Structure formats: structure tokens, C-alpha cells
C-alpha positions in Angstrom: 21.6 23.5 -19.1 21.5 20.3 -17.5 20.8 17.5 -20.0 17.1 17.0 -18.5 16.5 20.1 -20.1 18.5 19.5 -23.4 16.6 16.7 -23.6 12.5 18.0 -23.2 11.1 21.6 -23.4 11.9 23.7 -20.2 8.3 24.4 -20.0 7.5 20.7 -19.3 10.3 20.1 -17.0 10.0 23.1 -14.7 6.5 24.5 -14.9 4.6 21.9 -12.4 3.7 23.3 -9.2 4.7 21.6 -6.2 3.2 18.5 -5.3 0.3 18.8 -2.7 1.2 22.8 -2.4 -0.9 22.9 0.7 1.2 21.1 3.0 4.4 21.3 0.6 7.6 22.0 2.9 5.3 22.2 5.7 7.0 19.9 8.3 10.2 21.7 9.8 13.4 19.9 9.8 16.0 21.0 12.6 19.3 21.6 10.8 21.2 21.1 13.8 21.0 18.8 16.7 21.1 14.9 17.2 20.7 12.6 14.6 17.6 11.1 15.9 16.0 14.2 16.1 16.3 14.7 12.5 15.1 11.5 11.7 12.0 11.9 13.9 11.1 14.8 11.6 11.1 12.8 8.6 9.3 9.9 10.3 6.0 9.8 9.2 5.6 9.2 5.2 6.8 5.7 5.6 4.1 5.0 8.0 1.5 6.7 5.8 2.9 4.4 3.0 3.1 1.0 5.0 -0.7 1.5 5.3 -1.3 0.0 1.8 0.8 -3.1 2.6 -1.6 -4.2 5.1 -4.7 -3.4 3.9 -7.9 -5.1 3.6 -6.9 -6.8 0.1 -3.9 -8.3 1.7 -6.0 -10.3 4.5 -7.6 -12.9 2.4 -4.3 -13.8 0.9 -2.7 -14.0 3.9 -5.8 -15.8 5.6 -5.7 -18.4 2.7 -1.9 -19.0 2.6 -1.8 -19.5 6.2 -5.0 -21.7 6.2 -4.0 -24.3 3.2 -0.5 -24.3 3.6 0.5 -23.4 7.4 4.1 -21.8 7.4 5.5 -22.5 4.3 4.5 -18.9 2.7 6.2 -16.7 5.1 9.1 -17.0 2.9 6.9 -15.1 -0.2 5.5 -12.8 2.6 8.9 -11.5 3.5 10.3 -11.6 -0.3 7.5 -9.4 -1.2 8.3 -6.9 1.5 11.8 -6.8 0.8 10.6 -5.7 -2.7 8.5 -3.1 -1.5 11.1 -1.6 0.6 13.2 -1.3 -2.4 10.4 0.2 -4.8 9.3 2.8 -2.0 13.1 3.9 -1.7 13.1 4.4 -5.1 9.7 6.8 -5.0 11.2 8.6 -2.3 14.3 9.4 -3.9 12.7 10.3 -7.1 10.3 13.4 -5.0 13.5 14.3 -3.0 16.0 14.4 -5.9 13.5 16.2 -8.5 10.8 18.0 -6.7 8.2 16.0 -8.4 5.8 13.2 -7.5 5.6 10.2 -9.7 2.8 11.7 -11.9 4.5 15.3 -12.4 7.6 13.0 -13.6 5.4 11.2 -16.0 3.9 14.2 -17.4 7.2 16.0 -17.8 9.0 13.5 -19.4 6.5 11.5 -21.6 4.6 12.0 -24.7 0.9 13.0 -23.9 -1.1 9.7 -25.3 1.4 8.0 -22.7 0.4 10.3 -19.7 -3.1 10.0 -20.6 -2.9 5.7 -20.7 -0.8 6.4 -17.2 -3.2 8.3 -15.7 -6.3 6.4 -16.5 -4.5 3.2 -15.4 -3.9 4.7 -12.2 -7.3 6.0 -11.7 -8.5 2.9 -12.1 -6.4 1.3 -9.4 -7.1 3.8 -7.0 -10.6 3.3 -7.4 -10.3 -0.5 -7.1 -7.8 0.3 -4.0 -10.2 2.3 -2.0 -13.1 -0.3 -3.4 -11.0 -3.1 -1.3 -11.0 -0.4 1.5 -14.7 0.4 2.0 -15.5 -3.3 1.8 -12.8 -4.0 4.5 -14.4 -1.4 6.4 -17.9 -2.4 5.6 -17.7 -5.8 6.8 -15.8 -4.9 10.0 -18.6 -2.6 11.1 -20.7 -5.6 10.5 -18.9 -8.0 12.7 -18.3 -5.3 15.6 -21.7 -3.7 15.9 -23.9 -6.0 13.3 -24.4 -2.6 10.9 -25.3 -3.9 7.7 -22.7 -3.8 4.7 -24.4 -1.2 2.6 -24.9 1.0 5.6 -21.2 0.0 6.7 -20.0 1.4 3.0 -22.0 4.9 3.4 -20.4 5.2 6.9 -16.9 4.6 5.3 -17.6 7.6 2.9 -17.3 10.1 5.8 -13.8 9.8 6.0 -13.4 12.0 3.3 -14.4 14.8 5.8 -11.7 13.6 8.5 -9.0 13.5 5.8 -10.5 17.4 5.0 -10.0 18.4 8.7 -6.9 16.4 9.6 -5.2 18.2 6.4 -6.4 21.9 7.5 -4.9 20.9 11.1 -1.6 20.2 9.6 0.0 17.3 7.9 1.5 15.9 11.0 -2.0 15.5 12.4 -2.6 13.3 9.6 0.3 11.4 10.0 -0.3 11.2 13.8 -3.8 9.7 13.1 -2.3 7.0 10.6 0.3 5.9 13.6 -2.6 5.9 16.2 -4.2 3.6 13.7 -1.0 1.4 12.8 -0.3 1.1 16.6 -4.1 -0.4 17.1 -3.4 -2.9 14.4 0.2 -3.8 15.7 -1.3 -4.3 19.4 -4.1 -6.5 18.1 -2.0 -8.8 16.4 0.6 -8.7 18.8 -2.0 -10.3 21.4 -3.0 -13.0 18.8 0.3 -14.0 18.2 1.3 -14.4 21.9 -2.1 -16.2 22.1 -1.2 -18.5 19.1 2.1 -19.5 20.7 3.2 -20.5 17.1 6.7 -22.8 17.2 9.5 -20.5 16.5 11.5 -22.4 14.9 9.2 -23.4 12.5 8.1 -20.0 11.6 11.5 -18.9 10.9 12.7 -21.8 9.3 9.9 -21.0 6.8 10.7 -17.1 6.5 14.2 -17.8 5.7 14.6 -21.0 4.0 12.4 -21.4 1.2 10.5 -24.5 0.4 10.8 -26.3 -3.1 6.8 -26.9 -2.7 5.9 -23.0 -3.6 6.9 -23.9 -7.1 6.1 -27.0 -7.4 2.5 -27.0 -6.0 0.4 -25.2 -8.7 -2.1 -24.5 -5.7 0.5 -22.8 -3.6 2.2 -20.7 -6.6 -1.3 -19.2 -7.3 -1.7 -18.1 -3.6 1.9 -17.5 -3.4 1.5 -14.8 -6.6 -1.7 -13.6 -4.9 0.4 -12.3 -1.8 3.3 -10.9 -4.4 0.7 -9.7 -6.5 -1.1 -7.7 -3.8 1.7 -6.7 -1.6 3.0 -3.6 -4.0 -0.1 -0.8 -4.4 0.1 1.5 -7.5 -0.9 4.0 -5.8 1.5 3.9 -3.0 4.3 4.9 -5.3 2.7 8.1 -6.3 1.8 8.8 -2.6 5.4 8.1 -1.8 6.9 10.7 -4.2 4.8 12.9 -3.1 4.3 13.2 0.6 8.4 13.2 1.4 8.3 16.6 0.1 6.2 18.0 3.0 9.5 18.3 4.6 11.1 21.5 4.6 14.9 20.2 4.1 17.2 22.5 2.3 16.8 22.1 -1.3 20.4 21.8 -2.0 22.6 18.9 -3.1 23.6 18.1 0.5 20.2 18.7 2.0 18.6 16.0 -0.7 21.3 13.7 0.3 20.3 13.8 3.7 16.8 14.0 3.2 16.8 10.5 0.9 18.7 8.6 3.5 16.1 9.6 6.5 13.5 9.2 4.4 14.8 5.5 3.4 15.3 4.6 7.1 11.7 5.7 7.6 10.1 3.9 5.1 12.1 0.7 5.9 11.5 0.8 9.5 7.5 1.5 8.8 7.3 -1.7 5.9 8.9 -4.0 8.6 6.3 -3.2 10.5 3.8 -4.3 7.8 5.9 -7.3 7.5 5.1 -8.0 11.2 1.5 -7.6 10.1 0.9 -9.6 7.3 2.9 -12.3 8.5 1.0 -12.3 11.8 -2.0 -12.9 9.9 -0.5 -15.7 8.1 0.8 -17.2 11.0 -2.4 -17.1 13.3 -4.5 -18.5 10.2 -1.7 -21.1 10.0 -2.3 -22.2 14.2 -5.8 -21.3 14.4 -6.9 -23.1 11.0 -4.2 -25.3 9.3 -2.9 -26.9 12.6 -6.6 -27.6 13.5 -8.0 -29.3 10.4 -9.5 -26.3 8.9 -7.8 -25.7 5.8 -10.9 -24.3 3.8 -11.1 -21.0 5.7 -10.3 -18.2 3.3 -12.7 -15.4 3.7 -12.4 -12.6 6.4 -16.1 -13.4 7.9 -15.1 -17.3 8.1 -11.7 -16.1 9.9 -13.4 -14.1 12.3 -16.2 -16.7 13.1 -14.1 -19.3 14.0 -10.7 -17.7 15.6 -12.0 -17.1 18.9 -13.2 -20.8 19.9 -9.9 -22.4 18.0 -7.1 -20.3 19.7 -9.0 -20.3 22.8 -8.9 -16.5 23.6 -12.2 -14.9 24.0 -11.3 -12.0 22.6 -9.2 -13.0 19.5 -12.2 -12.5 17.1 -13.1 -9.0 18.6 -9.3 -7.8 18.3 -9.4 -9.2 14.5 -12.4 -7.0 13.7 -10.6 -3.8 15.5 -7.6 -4.2 13.6 -9.7 -5.1 10.1 -11.7 -1.7 10.7 -8.3 0.4 11.7 -6.9 -1.1 8.4 -9.8 -0.3 6.3 -10.1 3.5 8.0 -6.2 4.1 7.4 -6.1 2.7 3.6 -9.1 4.7 2.6 -7.7 7.9 3.9 -4.2 7.2 2.2 -5.7 6.0 -1.1 -8.0 9.4 -1.2 -5.0 11.5 -0.8 -3.0 9.7 -3.8 -5.9 10.4 -5.8 -5.6 14.0 -5.2 -1.9 13.6 -6.1 -2.4 11.7 -9.3 -5.1 14.2 -10.6 -3.2 17.2 -9.9 0.0 15.5 -11.2 -0.7 14.0 -14.7 -3.6 16.6 -15.4 -2.8 19.7 -13.3 -6.4 20.0 -12.2 -7.0 21.2 -9.0 -10.1 20.3 -7.5 -11.3 21.8 -4.0 -10.2 19.1 -1.6 -13.5 17.9 -0.3 -15.0 17.6 -4.0 -11.8 15.6 -4.9 -12.1 13.2 -1.9 -16.0 12.8 -2.1 -15.8 12.1 -5.8 -13.4 9.3 -5.3 -14.9 7.9 -2.2 -18.1 8.1 -4.1 -16.7 5.9 -7.1 -15.6 3.4 -4.5 -18.7 3.5 -2.2 -21.9 3.0 -5.2 -20.8 -0.2 -6.3 -20.6 -1.7 -2.9 -24.0 -0.7 -2.2 -25.4 -1.7 -5.7 -23.6 -4.9 -5.6 -24.9 -5.6 -1.9 -28.2 -4.8 -2.4 -28.5 -6.9 -5.2 -26.3 -9.8 -4.6 -25.7 -10.1 -0.5 -22.2 -10.4 1.2 -21.5 -13.2 -1.4 -21.2 -10.1 -3.9 -19.4 -8.1 -2.1 -17.0 -11.0 -1.6 -16.6 -11.5 -5.6 -16.4 -7.4 -5.9 -13.2 -7.7 -3.4 -11.7 -10.0 -5.8 -12.2 -8.1 -8.6 -10.5 -5.1 -6.9 -7.4 -7.2 -6.3 -7.5 -8.5 -10.5 -8.0 -4.6 -11.6 -5.1 -3.5 -9.2 -2.9 -6.3 -10.6 -3.4 -4.7 -14.3 -2.3 -1.7 -13.0 0.8 -2.2 -11.3 3.5 -2.3 -14.3 2.2 1.3 -15.2 3.6 2.6 -11.9 6.5 0.3 -11.4 8.3 0.9 -14.8 8.3 4.4 -15.2 9.1 4.7 -11.5 12.3 2.1 -12.1 12.9 4.2 -15.5 13.3 7.6 -14.1 15.0 6.4 -10.7 17.8 4.8 -13.2 18.2 7.7 -15.7 20.7 10.5 -15.0 18.8 12.7 -17.4 15.8 12.9 -14.7 17.9 12.5 -11.4 21.1 14.0 -12.0 23.5 12.9 -9.9 21.0 10.9 -7.4 20.5 8.2 -9.8 20.6 4.9 -8.2 24.1 2.6 -8.8 23.9 0.4 -11.6 23.8 -2.9 -9.3 20.6 -1.1 -7.5 19.0 -0.2 -10.9 19.7 -3.7 -12.2 18.2 -5.3 -9.1 15.0 -2.9 -9.2 14.3 -4.0 -12.9 14.5 -7.4 -12.1 11.9 -6.9 -9.0 9.6 -5.0 -11.5 10.1 -7.5 -14.2 9.2 -10.5 -11.9 6.6 -8.2 -10.5 4.9 -8.2 -13.8 5.2 -11.6 -14.7 3.7 -12.9 -11.4 0.6 -10.4 -12.3 0.2 -11.4 -15.6 0.1 -15.2 -14.3 -2.0 -14.4 -11.7 -4.5 -12.5 -14.3 -4.3 -15.6 -16.5 -5.1 -17.9 -13.9 -7.9 -15.9 -12.6 -9.7 -15.4 -16.4 -8.4 -19.0 -17.4 -10.4 -20.1 -14.3 -7.5 -22.2 -12.8 
């Protein structure tokens, strides 16, 4: 009898069905061949997770940070990305080592009242995240094609059918779709960075050497907290712990150890791509707005309007909107998939996939349509801010259980993280919680 089954009833520990059973262990992993070939088989989940770190909810904070404070907050962007790399590595480790996603682990090891609270908090987070993605997609469609925001929000709901189609083709198809859109985002911002031609020394100096002003300047601290608070998305931790199990690696200790290593490399590389995108948004905003005397730019629409004339590149605004559309589409796909994982993991409730995805999308689209119809574009801007506040409130409910499980030998066995990593993870968790509480306090206190 293992330590886990000694501490918890066997029926609760071992009875859970596989996470995402329709694609569980469906991606072949070669047992022989080159190291690169085996790594390629594991690459995919990290890129799906990285979507949440460059979604439309992050754009406003990066734009505001660059426009108001130049390159100073690049250190905060890098720091938040390092935190994300650690937490996502823990999520992948949990899924591979235990054979459960984070929601299933919570259901197995926590009392029912705690699980109900965690499930409710996570559902709110997914709805809030979905809300931001629908708004971002609608704004992009408006900027590119002049489609009204209400119609754009309704069009965004159609991606539920796209997810269903791709999942039926195979999980690799879904990953390929995500990677294709990430490539679009990367290329768009690569072109804009070249056009902006930022001072390399100032960029790297700000990224690796923190400024005391980040802490001493209340306005800068507020934006810095927003960047960190918007970086780690609660649903990403549930998502990653599930989709790493789509790989058909041997469910032995050696197989799990190898899978953890490859999954960690995959997510680290993918999150470095997210770092490039987030840093690029801030750098382009710094060059286009801060350095030209337009620190007041803070909204996506305003940034789109001024980007081309200020950078002197006619296509800059179009590239910005195309990247936003790709970001919105990508994020809605992964958030919808996370919704399925959470509902099945916490409640063991299996709705038809199309019904679950339409339900999740409907809960996000309806508020956008109503608020846009009543209050116009200004209302959706406020709704976007509200969605980020709700996400901040839910973050501790995902981070703390994850770090708890990853550090507990009763849950992880020999795959529990070393003590030094556990201490670092708890420090990151507490920092994120404190900063989010500060952000919430400032938001509601009107600071």
C-alpha cells in the first residue's frame, strides 16, 4: 500500500477516468531514435499553454507599461515569465507523475466542500478569461474589417465548432492549428520590432537590471502588479496537467521521468516565445508612444490607431490587428478545452463536447453582446478590466493546490520536487497572491 492510499480512501484516489479520455495517450512517442525525435513527439502542449501568456488580456498592461514608462518594466515582464515557467513545469510534472490533471487531484485529495469552492472559482476564472478573449477577437475583427463588436462577439462563438472538428481529427491537428496562429503572432511582432528599431542596450539593460523606481513609483508599481497578475492564468495550470497526458509514453517510473524532462523543455521553449511577444508589445509601445510623447495611450484601439503613423510603417497597425485576432482565436480555443477538463475533473460530469463548448462560449458571449448593446465600446473596455480583476481573484485557488501537490510525496511519490524547488515554488505562489491582493485592493479602492 502506498502512502497516498494509506492517507486517502482507495475509491477516491484510483477511480478517476483518464483526463480528456477521447485523446488520452493518443500521440505516439518513439521509444528509440534520436533525442530530438523524441522531443518533437512531446512538443505541442507547451505551445497550447503559452497561448494564455500572450492573450488579449495581457496586451493592455503591456501597452500601458511601454507607453507610460518606456522600457523600465521589461524586467517585470521577464520575471513574470520565469514564474510562469516554474509553475507550468509543476503542472506538467503533476499530470505525468500521478496520471491526473489538477482538477482530478483536487477531487481525490481534498474534502468535498473545498472541491466545490475550487470548482466554482475555476469556472469563474474560465468565464472571465473567455470573456477577455471574445472581446479581443471582436475588437480585432472590428479593426480589420469594420465588423461591429456585437457581430464580432457572435462570430467568436463559432470557434466552438472549430475545436470540435480539430479534436475529431486528432489532438495533433489542434496543436498544429495553435502553433500556426502562434507563428502568425511571432512574425507580426518580429516585423514591428524591426520597424521600431529600439535601442538594444536600453532594452537589455531594462530587462536584466531592475530599477528601484518600479517599487518607489506608485503608478509604475501598479502597472507592474498588473503585468504579473495577468501573466499566470489559473486555467492554464489545469490545462497543462491534462494535455501532457495525451502522449503515449510508458507509464513506468523511467517513462514518466523521461516524459517530465521532455514536457518541461517543451513548455520552457514555448514560454520563451511568449516572453518575446509580451516584451515586443511593451517595446513597440515604448518606441511608438513613450519616445514620441504619447504616454496617454493605454487602450488597444488607441494603440492601433497611432501605431502606423508613429512608427512610419503603413502596415504596422494591420500587423497589430492580425496578431490580436490570432491571439484571440488561440485563447478561446484553449480556454474552452480547459473548461471541459475542469468540469470533468471536479464533477466527473461528462457533457457532449459540443454542448460543453457551446455552454462555455455562450457564458462569455452573452455579457459582451449585452454590454456592447447598452454601453458601446466603452462598456467592453470596462468589461475587459473586470475580467482581469476576476482572474486575479481566482489565481490563488489554482496556484496553491498545485504547489501543495507537487511538493507532497504522499501524492507525487518519488517525483515530488526537491526541497529547494518547493521553497521557490511556494515563494512564487505567495508573491503572486500578495501582488494580486494588492491589485484588487487598489482596483476597488480606486487608487
